[in-house]
N, C-alpha and C positions, 0 to 999 in steps of 0.2 A: 286708307286713313285720310285720304284727301278730303278736306272740308271739316274734319273733326274739330280743329281749333275754332273755326268759324261757328260751328254748332255750340261748342262749350261757351265761347264768349257771348253768344246770343242768350243762352240760358242764364249765365251769370248776370248779364245786364238786366234781364227781365226779373230775376230773383231780387237783385239789389234795388230795383225800382219799386217792387210791390211787396216783398216779403222781409227783407233784412238789409242791414247796412253793409255787411261784409260777408262774403262767402268763402268757403274752403272747398276746393275740388279734390275729390279722391279719384285717382287714375289707376286703371288696371295695368298689368305688366306689358300689354301690347301697345300702349300709347306713349310712354315717356321718351319720345324722340327729342333730339336737341331742338328742332324747329318748334315742336309743340310746347316744350317747357319754356323756351325763350319767349314764345308768344304770351304765355301766362305770366312770366316774370316781367315782361315789358308793361303789362297792365297792372302789376302789383297784386295779382291774384294769388292768395295762399293756396298751396297744394301739397298733397302727399301722394307718392306714387309707389306702387309695388315694383320692385326690380326683378328682372329675369334672373334665373338661377346663376349664381356666381360662385364657383368652387372656392375661391379665396375667402370671400365673405362667409360662406357656409362653414369653412374650417375655423375661422375666428369666432363665429357665433356658437359653435358646437357645445362649448362648456356651459352656455347659458340657455340652452334649448330644452333641458329636462326640468320639469317641475318637481320639487322635493315631494317625498311621500307625504300623504295626507295624515295629519295627526288624528288620533281618535277624537270624535266629536265634531269634526269639520262638517259643515252643513250638508255637503254632497254625500256624506257617508250615512246620513240618517234618512229615513223615509219621510216624504213630504205628505202633508194632509191638505187637500184642497177642499174648501168648503163652498157649498153652493146654496147658502141660506141668506144671502144678502149682507152678511157681516163682513 
């Protein structure tokens, strides 16, 4: 992971120079080390990171992880019609 922060900071700088005024960085679970996150925070870069598996958080979130049964008529229960006539 050496150099990952430098690469991300370079990409953010280039994006904010030519594409946008503010960036948000999405980080996979292998990257959120304290040094990496401190580097982003020192520059004021917004970020969201996936955390590694955590049994305590998993247990707390368990009640909220199941989607309720789909009521009749929800879009994903019906067949979709895809038209290819330019409409």
